[in-house]
Backbone bond lengths (Angstrom), bond angles and torsions (degrees), N, CA, C in turn:
res aa  C-N    CA-C-N  psi(-1)  N-CA   C-N-CA  omega(-1)  CA-C   N-CA-C  phi
1 M - - - 1.471 - - 1.550 109.02 -
2 P 1.331 118.05 125.38 1.464 120.14 -178.59 1.513 111.94 -66.72
3 K 1.320 114.21 149.17 1.456 120.65 176.31 1.525 108.92 -79.11
4 L 1.315 116.13 138.60 1.487 121.56 -175.87 1.513 110.84 -93.80
5 I 1.346 115.26 135.23 1.463 123.55 -179.09 1.517 108.55 -121.76
6 L 1.345 116.82 132.86 1.448 122.47 172.19 1.542 106.59 -111.03
7 I 1.333 116.94 129.25 1.455 122.79 179.06 1.516 109.09 -103.92
8 V 1.342 116.48 124.17 1.477 121.97 -179.28 1.512 107.65 -122.80
9 D 1.347 114.30 109.21 1.482 119.91 -178.35 1.503 106.76 -158.94
10 D 1.317 116.50 141.85 1.464 120.59 -179.54 1.527 112.93 -80.39
11 S 1.317 118.17 -7.89 1.454 122.61 178.53 1.522 112.27 -94.23
12 P 1.328 119.30 114.07 1.464 120.69 178.45 1.537 111.19 -57.90
13 A 1.320 117.40 -36.75 1.476 121.43 -178.59 1.515 110.80 -64.43
14 V 1.333 117.19 -43.83 1.459 121.68 179.43 1.514 110.11 -65.37
15 R 1.323 117.75 -44.60 1.445 120.18 178.52 1.512 112.63 -59.53
16 K 1.343 115.31 -44.45 1.464 120.56 -178.43 1.529 110.93 -65.90
17 A 1.325 118.01 -46.44 1.454 121.12 -178.92 1.533 110.85 -64.65
18 T 1.310 117.19 -42.07 1.472 121.71 179.95 1.523 110.23 -64.20
19 R 1.314 115.18 -46.59 1.499 118.91 179.39 1.508 110.26 -60.90
20 L 1.331 118.41 -47.55 1.456 121.53 -178.33 1.508 111.42 -58.69
21 Y 1.329 116.36 -45.14 1.450 121.23 -178.14 1.541 109.89 -65.56
22 L 1.320 117.69 -48.20 1.459 120.79 -178.54 1.524 112.24 -62.52
23 E 1.329 117.18 -39.15 1.452 119.62 -177.53 1.521 113.71 -78.28
24 T 1.318 118.60 -24.40 1.445 118.92 -179.57 1.509 114.65 -99.06
25 E 1.335 117.21 -22.80 1.453 120.91 -175.62 1.537 114.13 -106.94
26 T 1.316 117.49 -3.95 1.472 119.67 -174.75 1.532 109.62 -138.69
27 E 1.313 114.19 176.48 1.454 120.65 175.09 1.545 111.15 -92.42
28 F 1.324 117.31 3.48 1.442 121.45 -178.84 1.516 110.68 -73.32
29 E 1.333 115.67 155.29 1.443 121.86 175.29 1.529 107.77 -118.91
30 V 1.319 115.65 122.22 1.486 118.40 175.86 1.522 106.09 -80.65
31 C 1.317 115.87 113.44 1.458 121.51 -176.08 1.506 112.79 -88.25
32 G 1.363 116.84 -11.84 1.439 118.19 179.54 1.528 112.65 177.90
33 E 1.314 113.92 166.92 1.458 121.97 175.60 1.512 109.00 -129.56
34 A 1.325 117.12 149.71 1.441 121.28 177.41 1.522 108.41 -135.99
35 V 1.313 115.89 147.18 1.463 122.46 -173.82 1.529 114.76 -89.22
36 D 1.297 117.54 -14.29 1.460 122.18 176.68 1.527 109.70 -165.68
37 G 1.325 115.98 179.39 1.456 120.58 -176.16 1.503 114.79 -59.86
38 M 1.311 116.75 -41.79 1.474 120.05 179.44 1.520 111.47 -62.99
39 D 1.339 115.64 -45.44 1.441 120.92 177.18 1.531 109.82 -63.97
40 G 1.316 117.59 -38.60 1.438 120.89 178.89 1.536 112.81 -62.49
41 L 1.307 116.02 -40.93 1.491 118.64 178.44 1.527 110.39 -63.05
42 H 1.307 115.95 -43.51 1.476 121.08 179.56 1.539 110.82 -60.72
43 K 1.331 115.71 -48.00 1.468 120.13 -179.17 1.525 112.60 -69.16
44 A 1.307 118.36 -36.49 1.454 121.83 178.33 1.512 110.91 -62.79
45 A 1.326 116.56 -40.04 1.453 120.63 179.07 1.525 111.22 -64.69
46 Q 1.328 117.06 -36.56 1.470 121.57 179.56 1.523 112.12 -78.32
47 L 1.323 118.10 -44.38 1.441 122.78 -166.92 1.544 113.42 -91.39
48 K 1.334 117.32 -23.38 1.458 123.03 179.80 1.549 112.10 52.77
49 P 1.332 117.26 58.34 1.467 119.89 -178.32 1.560 110.52 -70.52
50 D 1.318 116.45 159.49 1.449 121.49 174.56 1.529 109.87 -79.80
51 V 1.353 115.96 -34.54 1.464 122.81 -178.18 1.497 109.79 -136.80
52 V 1.328 116.05 138.87 1.463 122.56 172.41 1.535 108.13 -113.38
53 V 1.332 115.92 122.82 1.470 122.47 174.59 1.516 104.78 -96.01
54 L 1.323 115.40 116.38 1.464 121.58 -165.09 1.513 112.14 -126.62
55 D 1.345 115.41 128.26 1.479 120.57 174.49 1.507 108.94 -73.87
56 L 1.309 116.73 156.09 1.484 121.06 177.59 1.531 110.91 -85.71
57 A 1.354 116.61 -54.21 1.461 120.49 -173.69 1.534 110.07 -94.70
58 M 1.362 113.94 102.72 1.445 120.78 179.65 1.527 109.34 -137.08
59 P 1.338 116.30 155.58 1.456 118.07 176.33 1.548 110.53 -73.33
60 R 1.308 115.77 160.36 1.465 126.14 176.25 1.527 113.53 70.92
61 M 1.307 119.69 -43.93 1.469 121.91 179.02 1.521 108.35 -157.45
62 N 1.334 117.16 120.85 1.470 118.38 -177.59 1.521 110.85 -75.41
63 G 1.333 114.21 173.17 1.458 119.31 -174.96 1.515 115.76 -63.31
64 L 1.339 118.34 -36.25 1.450 120.78 179.55 1.531 111.05 -68.61
65 E 1.336 116.91 -41.56 1.458 120.74 175.97 1.522 110.87 -63.20
66 T 1.315 116.14 -41.66 1.451 121.30 178.85 1.522 110.52 -62.85
67 A 1.315 117.70 -44.24 1.474 121.34 179.50 1.521 110.48 -58.26
68 R 1.337 117.54 -43.37 1.471 120.61 179.58 1.517 110.97 -58.15
69 E 1.343 114.92 -43.09 1.476 119.57 -178.81 1.522 112.13 -72.09
70 L 1.346 116.59 -33.28 1.476 119.99 179.06 1.511 110.44 -61.26
71 K 1.331 116.62 -37.07 1.473 120.07 -179.17 1.549 110.85 -61.73
72 K 1.321 116.63 -30.20 1.449 120.75 179.38 1.535 109.91 -73.42
73 I 1.274 118.45 -28.10 1.464 124.06 -179.35 1.511 110.06 -75.70
74 Q 1.349 114.92 -49.58 1.467 120.34 -175.75 1.523 107.71 -151.77
75 S 1.311 116.53 101.84 1.461 121.54 -171.36 1.514 114.31 -62.12
76 D 1.335 118.36 -26.42 1.482 120.36 -178.53 1.524 112.62 -92.12
77 M 1.307 118.66 2.43 1.443 122.19 176.73 1.521 110.40 -65.24
78 R 1.323 116.57 132.47 1.475 121.93 177.37 1.494 110.28 -89.08
79 V 1.366 116.60 139.31 1.452 120.92 -177.69 1.513 110.52 -125.93
80 V 1.325 115.37 125.17 1.464 121.41 176.89 1.525 106.73 -113.39
81 L 1.324 115.89 122.50 1.478 120.13 175.73 1.527 106.89 -85.35
82 F 1.316 115.89 118.19 1.459 124.12 -176.90 1.508 106.67 -114.64
83 T 1.383 115.79 101.04 1.454 119.06 -165.04 1.513 113.20 -143.92
84 S 1.303 115.70 153.67 1.473 122.33 172.87 1.508 110.54 -75.91
85 Y 1.342 116.98 -12.79 1.463 121.42 -174.30 1.531 112.09 -111.98
86 A 1.308 116.82 35.36 1.466 121.15 -177.13 1.521 113.71 -56.53
87 D 1.312 117.67 -37.59 1.456 121.99 -179.83 1.527 112.78 -68.81
88 A 1.323 117.45 -21.67 1.462 121.35 -176.93 1.515 112.93 -90.14
89 V 1.316 119.51 -8.11 1.447 122.47 -177.10 1.536 108.94 -81.74
90 R 1.338 113.79 127.64 1.483 119.12 -179.44 1.526 110.43 -86.48
91 E 1.321 115.18 144.88 1.473 121.67 -179.29 1.528 110.88 -56.85
92 L 1.321 117.29 -40.34 1.456 120.26 178.71 1.534 111.64 -60.85
93 D 1.330 118.16 -40.51 1.450 121.70 178.03 1.517 110.83 -61.93
94 L 1.328 115.97 -38.66 1.477 119.37 178.88 1.515 111.30 -64.20
95 V 1.303 115.66 -46.94 1.446 121.06 -177.88 1.533 111.28 -63.66
96 T 1.315 116.39 -46.63 1.485 118.95 -176.99 1.519 112.20 -72.52
97 S 1.301 118.86 -21.60 1.474 121.61 -177.84 1.529 111.18 -93.16
98 G 1.304 118.20 -17.51 1.463 120.07 -178.85 1.520 114.70 86.70
99 V 1.322 116.75 17.35 1.471 120.93 176.88 1.553 107.65 -76.04
100 H 1.318 115.46 133.36 1.473 119.94 -177.43 1.519 113.92 -92.06
101 A 1.332 116.98 -27.16 1.469 120.73 -178.57 1.522 110.10 -155.95
102 V 1.333 115.45 154.98 1.467 122.28 176.91 1.520 108.31 -123.55
103 V 1.320 116.81 131.90 1.447 122.17 177.12 1.521 108.16 -129.88
104 S 1.312 115.44 133.38 1.469 120.76 179.20 1.519 109.36 -78.58
105 K 1.304 116.42 141.05 1.475 120.45 174.72 1.519 111.44 -69.14
106 A 1.336 116.55 -13.71 1.473 120.19 175.88 1.528 111.73 -76.16
107 D 1.332 116.78 -20.11 1.465 121.77 178.80 1.532 110.42 -75.89
108 P 1.326 117.75 156.63 1.469 119.69 173.35 1.535 110.15 -61.91
109 L 1.324 116.68 152.97 1.473 119.42 179.88 1.528 111.98 -63.88
110 S 1.318 116.87 -18.12 1.481 119.39 177.47 1.536 109.35 -65.21
111 V 1.320 119.27 -27.56 1.461 121.49 175.75 1.513 110.43 -66.70
112 L 1.299 117.08 -41.84 1.471 121.72 175.98 1.527 109.99 -60.36
113 V 1.293 116.58 -45.08 1.495 120.43 -179.99 1.511 109.81 -60.91
114 K 1.322 117.22 -44.69 1.469 120.03 -179.94 1.552 112.33 -60.27
115 Q 1.332 115.01 -40.44 1.486 118.83 177.98 1.532 110.95 -64.86
116 I 1.333 116.21 -41.73 1.458 119.21 178.71 1.515 110.70 -63.94
117 E 1.302 116.15 -43.93 1.502 119.56 178.18 1.516 111.09 -60.87
118 N 1.341 117.35 -41.98 1.461 120.70 178.02 1.517 111.59 -61.39
119 L 1.305 117.60 -43.14 1.467 121.73 -178.98 1.538 110.66 -65.94
120 L 1.281 116.68 -39.58 1.457 120.00 -176.77 1.536 112.66 -74.56
121 S 1.311 115.41 -20.90 1.473 119.18 179.47 1.511 113.39 -82.41
122 R 1.320 116.77 -7.54 1.491 121.48 -179.38 1.497 110.93 -79.42
């Protein structure tokens, strides 16, 4: 059974590129996309993904706030922060929000895949 991934990012181009890469280069199934944190919470509750790939800077609710709320929905859900601001994220924020990994959008998408694979193997 393929592992389900939810992509939460306010950029349609990032969502599309990430979905295309994950669906063509991996065994993962992208079960949905969300345009911001609030939409992501709603879709995560419905779709029950194994992993949420989450942007940091989004309107209405940022990625760290969204991650905190995701843990209330499904405590074993894995969260990867996929952001242009990876260097600015503090370790304490990651721990308190429940984010499991941070990947820079400047990195190749293969780095994101490797982080997801590592999280799912735990």
